[in-house]
Backbone as CSV, one residue per row, in Angstrom:
resi,resn,N_x,N_y,N_z,CA_x,CA_y,CA_z,C_x,C_y,C_z
1,ILE,0.850,-1.187,0.000,0.000,0.000,0.000,0.884,1.234,0.000
2,ILE,0.632,2.165,-0.920,1.366,3.428,-0.970,0.682,4.412,-0.029
3,HIS,1.377,4.821,1.017,0.818,5.762,1.985,1.128,7.201,1.621
4,ASP,2.277,7.445,0.989,2.656,8.807,0.650,3.739,8.752,-0.424
5,VAL,3.900,9.851,-1.154,4.947,9.962,-2.177,5.891,11.068,-1.760
6,LEU,7.163,10.735,-1.618,8.139,11.728,-1.190,8.354,12.779,-2.273
7,PRO,8.513,14.038,-1.895,8.807,15.093,-2.882,10.184,14.889,-3.483
8,ARG,10.385,15.374,-4.694,11.674,15.239,-5.371,12.591,16.370,-4.919
9,ARG,13.557,16.049,-4.077,14.524,17.061,-3.653,15.679,17.143,-4.645
10,THR,15.991,16.032,-5.311,16.954,16.015,-6.413,16.402,15.082,-7.487
11,PHE,16.919,15.194,-8.694,16.415,14.339,-9.774,17.446,14.239,-10.891
12,LEU,17.265,13.226,-11.728,18.039,13.060,-12.945,17.050,12.870,-14.080
13,ARG,17.142,13.696,-15.105,16.233,13.588,-16.236,16.949,14.002,-17.511
14,ARG,16.373,13.612,-18.633,16.922,13.971,-19.936,15.774,14.188,-20.902
15,LYS,16.093,14.695,-22.101,15.074,14.781,-23.139,14.745,13.376,-23.613
16,SER,13.470,13.102,-23.832,13.078,11.790,-24.334,13.787,11.499,-25.651
17,ALA,14.128,10.245,-25.859,14.832,9.857,-27.081,13.973,10.136,-28.305
18,GLY,14.631,10.461,-29.422,13.910,10.712,-30.657,13.475,12.161,-30.792
19,ALA,12.472,12.377,-31.661,12.013,13.731,-31.959,11.075,14.289,-30.898
20,ASN,10.560,13.449,-30.027,9.620,13.893,-28.996,10.333,14.785,-27.979
21,VAL,9.874,16.033,-27.839,10.510,16.981,-26.919,9.765,16.966,-25.591
22,GLU,10.086,16.002,-24.772,9.521,15.875,-23.434,10.626,15.414,-22.497
23,HIS,10.432,15.666,-21.206,11.399,15.184,-20.223,11.143,13.704,-19.904
24,GLN,12.205,12.958,-19.753,12.118,11.581,-19.277,12.841,11.509,-17.935
25,MET,12.092,11.186,-16.873,12.687,11.103,-15.556,13.477,9.796,-15.438
26,ILE,14.699,9.879,-14.955,15.558,8.707,-14.778,15.517,8.215,-13.343
27,ALA,15.683,9.119,-12.397,15.642,8.760,-10.981,15.473,10.039,-10.171
28,SER,15.051,9.891,-8.932,14.881,11.062,-8.064,15.435,10.764,-6.675
29,ASN,15.638,11.851,-5.921,16.193,11.771,-4.559,17.531,11.024,-4.541
30,ILE,18.390,11.426,-5.479,19.731,10.862,-5.597,20.712,11.758,-4.843
31,ASP,21.619,11.169,-4.100,22.640,11.944,-3.408,23.883,12.139,-4.274
32,VAL,24.303,11.082,-4.954,25.522,11.135,-5.779,25.261,10.418,-7.098
33,ALA,25.689,11.039,-8.185,25.616,10.399,-9.500,27.022,9.993,-9.914
34,PHE,27.222,8.687,-10.128,28.491,8.186,-10.645,28.438,8.235,-12.169
35,ILE,29.159,9.173,-12.761,29.233,9.265,-14.224,30.397,8.387,-14.666
36,MET,30.076,7.334,-15.389,31.058,6.280,-15.641,31.500,6.262,-17.106
37,GLN,32.809,6.322,-17.319,33.397,6.145,-18.639,34.561,5.173,-18.499
38,SER,34.737,4.336,-19.508,35.806,3.356,-19.431,37.064,3.874,-20.121
39,CYS,38.197,3.323,-19.717,39.488,3.791,-20.221,39.838,3.125,-21.548
40,ASP,38.915,3.200,-22.488,39.158,2.660,-23.826,38.526,3.603,-24.822
41,PHE,37.949,3.069,-25.888,37.347,3.921,-26.909,36.104,4.646,-26.394
42,ASN,35.585,4.241,-25.241,34.377,4.876,-24.715,34.652,6.258,-24.152
43,PHE,35.882,6.537,-23.751,36.183,7.816,-23.104,35.913,8.966,-24.069
44,ASN,35.056,9.903,-23.625,34.666,11.017,-24.485,34.394,12.229,-23.610
45,LEU,35.231,13.233,-23.711,35.125,14.411,-22.856,33.841,15.187,-23.118
46,ARG,33.418,15.257,-24.364,32.211,16.020,-24.700,30.960,15.340,-24.128
47,ARG,30.927,14.000,-24.174,29.799,13.282,-23.581,29.789,13.467,-22.062
48,LEU,30.971,13.483,-21.481,31.094,13.692,-20.042,30.511,15.046,-19.648
49,GLU,30.743,16.067,-20.461,30.187,17.391,-20.183,28.664,17.376,-20.202
50,ARG,28.095,16.595,-21.124,26.631,16.489,-21.176,26.074,15.875,-19.897
51,TYR,26.709,14.799,-19.455,26.260,14.160,-18.217,26.340,15.134,-17.041
52,LEU,27.414,15.922,-16.996,27.587,16.858,-15.894,26.493,17.924,-15.893
53,VAL,26.098,18.388,-17.068,25.005,19.366,-17.149,23.715,18.751,-16.602
54,MET,23.425,17.511,-16.996,22.214,16.837,-16.530,22.236,16.652,-15.015
55,VAL,23.395,16.271,-14.472,23.519,16.038,-13.037,23.392,17.350,-12.261
56,HIS,24.033,18.412,-12.755,23.946,19.703,-12.086,22.521,20.255,-12.111
57,GLU,21.801,19.993,-13.203,20.422,20.477,-13.292,19.569,19.913,-12.152
58,GLY,19.796,18.657,-11.806,19.012,18.024,-10.756,19.565,18.224,-9.363
59,ARG,20.614,19.060,-9.236,21.235,19.358,-7.936,21.787,18.094,-7.262
60,VAL,22.402,17.240,-8.078,23.008,16.005,-7.595,24.530,16.177,-7.622
61,THR,25.212,15.602,-6.666,26.674,15.673,-6.617,27.276,14.686,-7.623
62,PRO,28.135,15.144,-8.543,28.731,14.225,-9.521,30.081,13.681,-9.058
63,ILE,30.333,12.423,-9.375,31.656,11.817,-9.224,31.943,11.050,-10.514
64,ILE,33.117,11.253,-11.078,33.488,10.609,-12.336,34.223,9.308,-12.044
65,LEU,33.711,8.206,-12.585,34.356,6.907,-12.444,35.003,6.525,-13.773
66,LEU,36.300,6.235,-13.736,37.005,5.751,-14.923,37.224,4.249,-14.747
67,SER,36.392,3.460,-15.430,36.451,2.009,-15.284,37.473,1.397,-16.247
68,LYS,37.755,0.110,-16.023,38.665,-0.660,-16.876,40.049,-0.012,-16.945
69,SER,40.526,0.478,-15.795,41.831,1.136,-15.761,42.965,0.169,-16.082
70,ASP,42.695,-1.145,-16.020,43.732,-2.136,-16.328,44.042,-2.211,-17.815
71,LEU,43.202,-1.587,-18.655,43.408,-1.643,-20.102,44.506,-0.703,-20.577
72,ILE,44.915,0.237,-19.722,45.932,1.198,-20.136,47.034,1.255,-19.077
73,SER,48.147,1.855,-19.427,49.281,1.961,-18.513,49.012,3.052,-17.471
74,PRO,49.718,3.028,-16.349,49.552,4.092,-15.349,49.783,5.478,-15.923
75,GLU,50.726,5.606,-16.862,50.997,6.906,-17.478,49.817,7.362,-18.331
76,GLU,49.215,6.424,-19.068,48.053,6.775,-19.891,46.854,7.134,-19.017
77,LEU,46.715,6.456,-17.885,45.625,6.762,-16.959,45.785,8.170,-16.399
78,GLN,46.983,8.532,-16.001,47.227,9.879,-15.498,46.965,10.922,-16.571
79,ALA,47.229,10.567,-17.826,46.970,11.502,-18.930,45.464,11.731,-19.098
80,LEU,44.658,10.657,-18.944,43.200,10.801,-19.016,42.687,11.688,-17.882
81,ILE,43.181,11.441,-16.682,42.758,12.243,-15.526,43.148,13.704,-15.735
82,ALA,44.349,13.930,-16.255,44.807,15.294,-16.505,43.953,15.975,-17.570
83,GLU,43.500,15.200,-18.565,42.649,15.758,-19.617,41.337,16.274,-19.043
84,VAL,40.761,15.515,-18.097,39.526,15.962,-17.440,39.791,17.191,-16.583
85,GLN,40.849,17.155,-15.810,41.176,18.273,-14.924,41.519,19.529,-15.708
86,ASP,42.221,19.388,-16.816,42.591,20.545,-17.634,41.376,21.189,-18.288
87,SER,40.282,20.421,-18.399,39.053,20.966,-18.976,38.223,21.728,-17.956
88,LYS,38.786,21.921,-16.758,38.118,22.691,-15.693,36.840,22.023,-15.206
89,ILE,36.729,20.699,-15.385,35.567,19.965,-14.888,35.722,19.787,-13.388
90,ASP,34.764,20.328,-12.641,34.855,20.343,-11.181,34.111,19.143,-10.598
91,ALA,34.791,18.009,-10.543,34.197,16.796,-9.976,35.324,15.853,-9.572
92,ALA,35.090,15.084,-8.520,36.075,14.094,-8.099,36.211,13.008,-9.160
93,ILE,37.414,12.457,-9.324,37.691,11.423,-10.326,38.225,10.191,-9.619
94,MET,37.593,9.029,-9.885,38.009,7.794,-9.233,38.221,6.708,-10.294
95,PRO,39.472,6.365,-10.607,39.731,5.260,-11.534,39.672,3.918,-10.799
96,PHE,39.260,2.869,-11.497,39.213,1.543,-10.879,39.163,0.469,-11.959
97,SER,39.365,-0.757,-11.523,39.250,-1.914,-12.410,38.503,-3.022,-11.685
98,SER,37.375,-3.434,-12.213,36.635,-4.556,-11.620,37.370,-5.863,-11.850
99,ARG,38.234,-5.889,-12.854,38.958,-7.122,-13.189,40.112,-7.384,-12.214
100,THR,40.887,-6.340,-11.903,42.043,-6.504,-11.024,41.741,-6.088,-9.586
101,GLY,40.671,-5.318,-9.406,40.330,-4.849,-8.071,40.967,-3.522,-7.698
102,ASP,41.826,-2.987,-8.562,42.478,-1.707,-8.271,41.432,-0.595,-8.136
103,GLY,41.509,0.142,-7.057,40.613,1.274,-6.845,39.264,0.921,-6.271
104,LEU,38.936,-0.371,-6.191,37.614,-0.769,-5.694,37.455,-0.475,-4.198
105,ASP,38.525,-0.664,-3.432,38.431,-0.406,-1.990,38.114,1.056,-1.713
106,SER,38.759,1.953,-2.432,38.494,3.396,-2.257,37.058,3.723,-2.634
107,LEU,36.568,3.080,-3.702,35.198,3.308,-4.127,34.208,2.799,-3.084
108,LYS,34.487,1.604,-2.542,33.605,1.043,-1.515,33.556,1.937,-0.284
109,GLN,34.702,2.478,0.110,34.760,3.318,1.302,34.011,4.633,1.118
110,SER,33.832,5.057,-0.131,33.115,6.314,-0.385,31.601,6.150,-0.298
111,LEU,31.121,4.900,-0.318,29.681,4.639,-0.268,29.202,4.675,1.176
112,GLN,28.297,5.588,1.479,27.833,5.784,2.844,26.460,5.145,3.060
113,PRO,26.209,4.583,4.229,24.897,3.989,4.524,23.779,5.017,4.376
114,SER,22.636,4.548,3.859,21.426,5.361,3.696,21.553,6.435,2.619
115,LYS,22.676,6.497,1.932,22.822,7.413,0.806,22.453,6.677,-0.487
116,THR,21.894,7.410,-1.450,21.490,6.807,-2.710,22.418,7.253,-3.825
117,TYR,22.970,6.284,-4.548,23.909,6.536,-5.632,23.304,6.008,-6.937
118,CYS,23.610,6.689,-8.037,23.069,6.272,-9.337,24.208,6.156,-10.339
119,LEU,24.237,5.043,-11.071,25.260,4.809,-12.093,24.762,5.298,-13.447
120,LEU,25.533,6.163,-14.095,25.186,6.692,-15.406,26.328,6.407,-16.372
121,GLY,25.993,6.056,-17.606,27.040,5.812,-18.586,26.529,5.024,-19.770
122,SER,27.350,4.938,-20.784,26.979,4.205,-21.998,27.002,2.707,-21.749
123,SER,26.428,1.964,-22.674,26.473,0.505,-22.594,27.916,0.028,-22.719
124,GLY,28.284,-0.937,-21.890,29.601,-1.527,-22.000,30.675,-0.902,-21.141
125,VAL,30.337,0.136,-20.351,31.383,0.756,-19.518,31.624,-0.032,-18.242
126,GLY,30.724,-0.981,-17.915,30.945,-1.841,-16.758,30.127,-1.488,-15.534
127,LYS,28.957,-0.882,-15.736,28.119,-0.507,-14.583,27.642,-1.740,-13.824
128,THR,27.086,-2.711,-14.545,26.575,-3.918,-13.897,27.703,-4.750,-13.299
129,THR,28.836,-4.803,-13.989,29.996,-5.525,-13.457,30.460,-4.900,-12.149
130,LEU,30.399,-3.581,-12.071,30.785,-2.898,-10.839,29.861,-3.286,-9.689
131,ILE,28.565,-3.345,-9.955,27.619,-3.728,-8.897,27.925,-5.143,-8.414
132,ASN,28.193,-6.068,-9.344,28.549,-7.438,-8.947,29.814,-7.446,-8.087
133,SER,30.777,-6.583,-8.425,32.025,-6.519,-7.653,31.756,-5.992,-6.252
134,LEU,30.879,-5.002,-6.142,30.559,-4.433,-4.837,29.769,-5.418,-3.978
135,LEU,28.960,-6.263,-4.644,28.185,-7.265,-3.914,29.022,-8.502,-3.574
136,GLY,30.121,-8.685,-4.304,30.981,-9.833,-4.049,30.511,-11.115,-4.694
137,GLN,29.536,-11.017,-5.606,29.045,-12.210,-6.305,28.340,-11.805,-7.594
138,GLU,28.232,-12.773,-8.533,27.625,-12.498,-9.836,26.103,-12.564,-9.730
139,ILE,25.509,-11.483,-9.258,24.055,-11.425,-9.112,23.384,-11.080,-10.434
140,TYR,23.982,-10.134,-11.166,23.366,-9.631,-12.390,24.154,-10.062,-13.611
141,GLU,23.449,-10.344,-14.695,24.062,-10.818,-15.927,24.834,-9.693,-16.605
142,THR,25.993,-10.030,-17.131,26.794,-9.074,-17.904,27.151,-9.696,-19.240
143,GLN,27.521,-8.831,-20.200,27.940,-9.304,-21.517,29.183,-8.551,-21.933
144,PRO,30.068,-9.195,-22.700,31.281,-8.501,-23.169,30.933,-7.486,-24.255
145,VAL,31.812,-6.491,-24.437,31.607,-5.527,-25.508,31.904,-6.195,-26.841
146,ARG,31.369,-5.612,-27.927,31.610,-6.152,-29.252,33.058,-5.904,-29.650
147,GLU,33.693,-6.905,-30.233,35.107,-6.792,-30.566,35.345,-5.880,-31.761
148,ASN,34.365,-5.801,-32.698,34.614,-5.041,-33.925,34.619,-3.542,-33.715
149,ASP,33.861,-3.019,-32.716,33.826,-1.571,-32.522,33.904,-1.164,-31.058
150,SER,34.079,-2.126,-30.152,34.209,-1.859,-28.712,32.961,-1.221,-28.120
151,ARG,31.825,-1.331,-28.785,30.583,-0.780,-28.247,29.928,-1.825,-27.340
152,GLY,29.261,-1.338,-26.313,28.663,-2.241,-25.346,27.359,-2.833,-25.828
153,ARG,27.071,-4.038,-25.359,25.774,-4.650,-25.601,24.877,-4.335,-24.410
154,HIS,23.603,-4.078,-24.700,22.672,-3.766,-23.626,22.440,-4.996,-22.754
155,THR,22.771,-4.876,-21.471,22.459,-5.924,-20.502,21.361,-5.432,-19.573
156,THR,21.564,-4.245,-18.992,20.542,-3.656,-18.126,19.466,-3.017,-18.989
157,THR,18.237,-3.453,-18.833,17.134,-2.932,-19.640,16.144,-2.124,-18.815
158,ARG,16.371,-2.039,-17.521,15.477,-1.257,-16.668,16.278,-0.720,-15.483
159,ARG,15.738,0.303,-14.859,16.392,0.835,-13.659,16.128,-0.094,-12.485
160,GLU,17.160,-0.372,-11.735,17.021,-1.305,-10.615,17.836,-0.824,-9.423
161,LEU,17.228,-0.829,-8.244,17.894,-0.365,-7.024,18.393,-1.567,-6.237
162,THR,19.649,-1.504,-5.830,20.285,-2.569,-5.056,20.744,-2.012,-3.715
163,VAL,20.475,-2.743,-2.646,20.935,-2.351,-1.312,22.230,-3.107,-1.018
164,LEU,23.314,-2.373,-0.810,24.607,-2.993,-0.525,24.702,-3.409,0.941
165,ASP,25.708,-4.190,1.266,25.840,-4.742,2.622,25.936,-3.656,3.699
166,ASN,26.535,-2.518,3.359,26.698,-1.464,4.372,25.490,-0.533,4.469
167,GLY,24.433,-0.817,3.673,23.228,-0.003,3.738,23.152,1.097,2.700
168,ALA,24.193,1.245,1.864,24.139,2.206,0.761,23.217,1.665,-0.326
169,LEU,22.537,2.562,-1.043,21.619,2.174,-2.109,22.215,2.586,-3.445
170,LEU,22.227,1.660,-4.391,22.853,1.892,-5.687,21.861,1.574,-6.802
171,ILE,21.656,2.536,-7.701,20.724,2.372,-8.814,21.507,2.153,-10.098
172,ASP,21.218,1.073,-10.785,21.803,0.789,-12.098,20.814,1.253,-13.158
173,THR,21.312,1.877,-14.222,20.447,2.380,-15.292,20.902,1.808,-16.627
174,PRO,19.989,1.678,-17.594,20.387,1.226,-18.932,21.351,2.218,-19.567
175,GLY,22.198,1.726,-20.471,23.123,2.613,-21.174,22.384,3.636,-22.005
176,MET,22.862,4.866,-21.999,22.211,5.958,-22.728,23.023,6.307,-23.961
177,ARG,22.415,6.126,-25.123,23.091,6.489,-26.367,22.679,7.881,-26.835
178,GLU,21.602,8.403,-26.257,21.143,9.743,-26.614,20.903,10.512,-25.326
179,LEU,21.507,11.689,-25.224,21.435,12.445,-23.973,21.117,13.903,-24.301
180,GLY,19.851,14.155,-24.650,19.420,15.507,-24.980,19.065,16.298,-23.737
181,LEU,19.140,17.637,-23.860,18.875,18.531,-22.742,17.740,19.481,-23.102
182,ILE,16.935,19.833,-22.093,15.858,20.800,-22.266,16.000,21.874,-21.198
183,ALA,15.990,23.137,-21.625,15.962,24.270,-20.696,17.045,24.162,-19.629
184,ALA,18.269,23.927,-20.063,19.367,23.745,-19.102,20.356,24.899,-19.156
185,GLY,19.884,26.087,-19.581,20.776,27.224,-19.765,21.593,27.571,-18.541
186,ASP,20.931,27.798,-17.402,21.646,28.153,-16.177,22.572,27.034,-15.726
187,THR,22.125,25.793,-15.917,22.941,24.656,-15.505,24.174,24.516,-16.379
188,ILE,24.054,24.858,-17.659,25.210,24.829,-18.551,26.251,25.836,-18.080
189,ASP,25.787,27.026,-17.685,26.713,28.026,-17.152,27.427,27.498,-15.912
190,GLU,26.689,26.765,-15.068,27.284,26.204,-13.857,28.302,25.125,-14.198
191,SER,28.006,24.320,-15.205,28.908,23.231,-15.588,30.158,23.742,-16.297
192,PHE,30.044,24.917,-16.917,31.184,25.546,-17.579,31.546,26.805,-16.794
193,GLY,31.904,26.601,-15.535,32.116,27.704,-14.614,33.176,28.689,-15.057
194,GLU,34.256,28.182,-15.691,35.328,29.085,-16.093,34.876,30.020,-17.208
195,ILE,33.962,29.541,-18.080,33.427,30.399,-19.141,32.465,31.426,-18.556
196,GLU,31.666,31.011,-17.597,30.748,31.938,-16.939,31.524,33.034,-16.204
197,GLU,32.648,32.655,-15.601,33.470,33.651,-14.903,34.072,34.646,-15.891
198,LEU,34.521,34.146,-17.047,35.042,35.029,-18.080,33.951,35.951,-18.623
199,ALA,32.723,35.414,-18.754,31.620,36.184,-19.334,31.319,37.448,-18.525
200,ARG,31.598,37.416,-17.237,31.338,38.595,-16.403,32.261,39.762,-16.770
201,LYS,33.338,39.457,-17.484,34.297,40.493,-17.856,34.062,41.010,-19.270
202,CYS,33.051,40.487,-19.958,32.746,40.945,-21.309,32.256,42.393,-21.286
203,ARG,32.477,43.095,-22.369,32.065,44.508,-22.452,30.552,44.650,-22.400
204,PHE,29.840,43.733,-23.070,28.380,43.801,-23.133,27.775,42.726,-22.234
205,SER,26.755,43.124,-21.470,26.125,42.177,-20.543,25.385,41.072,-21.271
206,ASP,24.924,41.333,-22.508,24.207,40.316,-23.295,25.096,39.705,-24.367
207,CYS,26.384,39.663,-24.092,27.355,39.132,-25.057,27.051,37.670,-25.377
208,THR,27.079,37.337,-26.654,26.831,35.948,-27.069,28.137,35.153,-27.174
209,HIS,29.256,35.831,-27.002,30.588,35.194,-27.039,30.876,34.583,-28.411
210,THR,30.424,35.284,-29.452,30.653,34.778,-30.810,31.345,35.814,-31.703
211,VAL,30.836,37.053,-31.716,31.389,38.057,-32.645,31.640,39.409,-31.990
212,GLU,31.231,39.570,-30.739,31.284,40.886,-30.106,32.721,41.352,-29.843
213,ARG,32.898,42.686,-29.873,34.181,43.269,-29.509,34.376,43.189,-27.995
214,ASP,35.611,43.110,-27.575,35.957,43.070,-26.155,35.246,41.925,-25.418
215,CYS,35.099,40.782,-26.104,34.519,39.589,-25.466,35.638,38.862,-24.710
216,ALA,35.468,38.712,-23.413,36.497,38.089,-22.589,36.670,36.613,-22.920
217,VAL,35.603,35.961,-23.348,35.674,34.534,-23.681,36.510,34.322,-24.941
218,LEU,36.211,35.088,-25.986,36.993,34.978,-27.217,38.451,35.375,-26.980
219,GLY,38.653,36.365,-26.128,40.014,36.771,-25.802,40.793,35.661,-25.123
220,ALA,40.131,34.915,-24.242,40.791,33.801,-23.552,41.185,32.704,-24.531
221,ILE,40.355,32.486,-25.556,40.689,31.481,-26.579,41.919,31.926,-27.359
222,GLU,41.970,33.213,-27.732,43.113,33.727,-28.490,44.408,33.611,-27.687
223,ARG,44.315,33.739,-26.363,45.504,33.655,-25.504,45.784,32.220,-25.060
224,ASN,45.019,31.260,-25.606,45.175,29.838,-25.258,44.915,29.574,-23.775
225,GLU,44.075,30.396,-23.164,43.685,30.195,-21.773,42.402,29.372,-21.664
226,LEU,41.709,29.190,-22.785,40.472,28.416,-22.842,40.519,27.502,-24.056
227,SER,40.209,26.220,-23.836,40.211,25.254,-24.933,39.112,25.580,-25.941
228,GLU,39.477,25.588,-27.220,38.481,25.863,-28.255,37.444,24.749,-28.325
229,ASP,37.869,23.504,-28.082,36.914,22.390,-28.097,35.874,22.554,-26.992
230,ARG,36.322,22.958,-25.799,35.377,23.157,-24.693,34.456,24.339,-24.982
231,TYR,34.992,25.389,-25.585,34.181,26.540,-25.974,33.098,26.126,-26.975
232,ARG,33.475,25.338,-27.990,32.498,24.896,-28.988,31.435,23.996,-28.344
233,SER,31.842,23.154,-27.408,30.885,22.306,-26.702,29.891,23.160,-25.915
234,TYR,30.393,24.215,-25.282,29.543,25.144,-24.527,28.494,25.779,-25.434
235,LEU,28.926,26.306,-26.590,27.986,26.931,-27.527,26.964,25.918,-28.048
236,LYS,27.432,24.705,-28.368,26.540,23.685,-28.906,25.467,23.298,-27.893
237,LEU,25.836,23.111,-26.627,24.873,22.731,-25.605,23.871,23.856,-25.340
238,ARG,24.329,25.101,-25.334,23.412,26.229,-25.127,22.412,26.341,-26.276
239,LYS,22.892,26.158,-27.509,22.016,26.237,-28.674,20.977,25.119,-28.649
240,GLU,21.427,23.910,-28.344,20.524,22.755,-28.284,19.478,22.933,-27.187
241,SER,19.926,23.392,-26.020,19.017,23.596,-24.897,17.970,24.645,-25.223
242,ALA,18.401,25.772,-25.839,17.470,26.845,-26.185,16.447,26.379,-27.215
243,PHE,16.893,25.584,-28.189,15.979,25.087,-29.222,14.932,24.157,-28.622
244,HIS,15.371,23.210,-27.797,14.427,22.264,-27.201,13.486,22.962,-26.218
245,GLU,14.002,23.977,-25.514,13.143,24.717,-24.584,12.040,25.447,-25.351
246,MET,12.406,26.085,-26.467,11.423,26.792,-27.283,10.379,25.819,-27.818
247,THR,10.848,24.672,-28.308,9.926,23.663,-28.835,9.021,23.127,-27.730
248,TYR,9.590,22.903,-26.549,8.834,22.375,-25.416,7.755,23.363,-24.971
249,VAL,8.126,24.648,-24.844,7.159,25.675,-24.435,6.065,25.836,-25.470
250,GLU,6.439,25.827,-26.754,5.454,25.969,-27.820,4.477,24.796,-27.817
251,ARG,4.991,23.599,-27.584,4.111,22.428,-27.549,3.145,22.516,-26.381
252,ARG,3.649,22.942,-25.219,2.773,23.097,-24.058,1.690,24.140,-24.316
253,ARG,2.073,25.219,-24.994,1.092,26.261,-25.304,-0.004,25.720,-26.216
254,LYS,0.388,24.947,-27.226,-0.595,24.357,-28.136,-1.482,23.344,-27.421
255,ASP,-0.875,22.567,-26.493,-1.669,21.602,-25.721,-2.736,22.307,-24.886
256,LYS,-2.360,23.451,-24.280,-3.327,24.209,-23.477,-4.435,24.775,-24.349
257,GLN,-4.056,25.291,-25.522,-5.067,25.819,-26.435,-6.025,24.719,-26.875
258,PHE,-5.468,23.538,-27.178,-6.310,22.420,-27.592,-7.238,21.993,-26.452
259,GLY,-6.706,21.977,-25.218,-7.519,21.622,-24.067,-8.665,22.595,-23.853
260,ARG,-8.389,23.891,-24.002,-9.448,24.890,-23.857,-10.500,24.726,-24.937
261,MET,-10.057,24.377,-26.168,-11.010,24.185,-27.256,-11.931,23.000,-26.961
262,ILE,-11.366,21.906,-26.428,-12.158,20.735,-26.091,-13.162,21.064,-24.998
263,ASN,-12.727,21.801,-23.975,-13.631,22.176,-22.878,-14.782,23.042,-23.381
264,THR,-14.483,23.972,-24.279,-15.522,24.841,-24.846,-16.522,24.023,-25.652
265,ALA,-15.991,23.078,-26.453,-16.871,22.240,-27.275,-17.780,21.388,-26.390
266,LEU,-17.244,20.851,-25.292,-18.061,20.031,-24.390,-19.142,20.862,-23.709
267,LYS,-18.796,22.095,-23.340,-19.801,22.971,-22.725,-20.924,23.283,-23.699
268,GLN,-20.555,23.574,-24.956,-21.577,23.848,-25.962,-22.458,22.632,-26.202
269,LEU,-21.847,21.451,-26.183,-22.600,20.222,-26.383,-23.581,19.996,-25.240
270,ASN,-23.163,20.266,-24.018,-24.037,20.089,-22.860,-25.214,21.054,-22.890
271,LYS,-24.974,22.251,-23.400,-26.057,23.212,-23.473,-27.153,22.789,-24.449
272,ARG,-26.736,22.047,-25.487,-27.689,21.629,-26.511,-28.483,20.394,-26.109
273,LYS,-28.041,19.690,-25.094,-28.759,18.493,-24.660,-30.105,18.893,-24.068
274,PRO,-31.174,18.184,-24.434,-32.502,18.489,-23.846,-32.515,18.138,-22.361
275,SER,-33.100,19.005,-21.579,-33.166,18.757,-20.148,-34.162,17.656,-19.856
276,SER,-33.841,16.781,-18.883,-34.716,15.657,-18.537,-35.817,16.143,-17.610
277,THR,-37.007,15.606,-17.744,-38.174,15.992,-16.916,-38.654,14.779,-16.141
């Protein structure tokens, strides 16, 4: 019996897959989101930025997990970590290997009783394998990645919450191949904090950071103080968010107009009905 529904103090959501511009709720009341990328062909800084925007929007604390650290040398692993840090991404980074056990103890110690954690990442990064490692047994089915392109096969097909031995709660989610954003403008600024800080120094308060004179953001790119790739990612996410927000608002407006039309038609129909005697 459901006695009450807890309010959403935090949440994780994305744009529904495909052309439909609606929000799809992933999970709510999450304390920490583990954004997981593996140390192989799956590692993608631009995708990581998208996940961070989604996590920040829901006011969830992000932690970046770099799985399959055994696939690369210690020097290559440090280079990956440095690449994330050099991009000004403000989140803790925890590398580990479910195969060798490296880094698993540190990860286990970070899991606190009664806290809820959510695993986010593409198919094949090792989310389900990690849960089995934390449980100490093969509870959930896993599949190897495809050899021809290193892409993961879908194993997890639904969201599932697991209670660990220490009382921490861990949610596994299906791999996400599409991660669209709706109305995430302010959150994008938060996720790209160094660009937002530069924007305050622009000559014009409504600077678009594209063609304006005395733009602090463009100046930082010219001085090699800001990565051009990160700048382009920032512009792309803002443009995408603004487009989906406009489409979403317009659709809601049309839905309301249609609803009012239906209500008016029903009222007119009721007036025409002969009264019963």
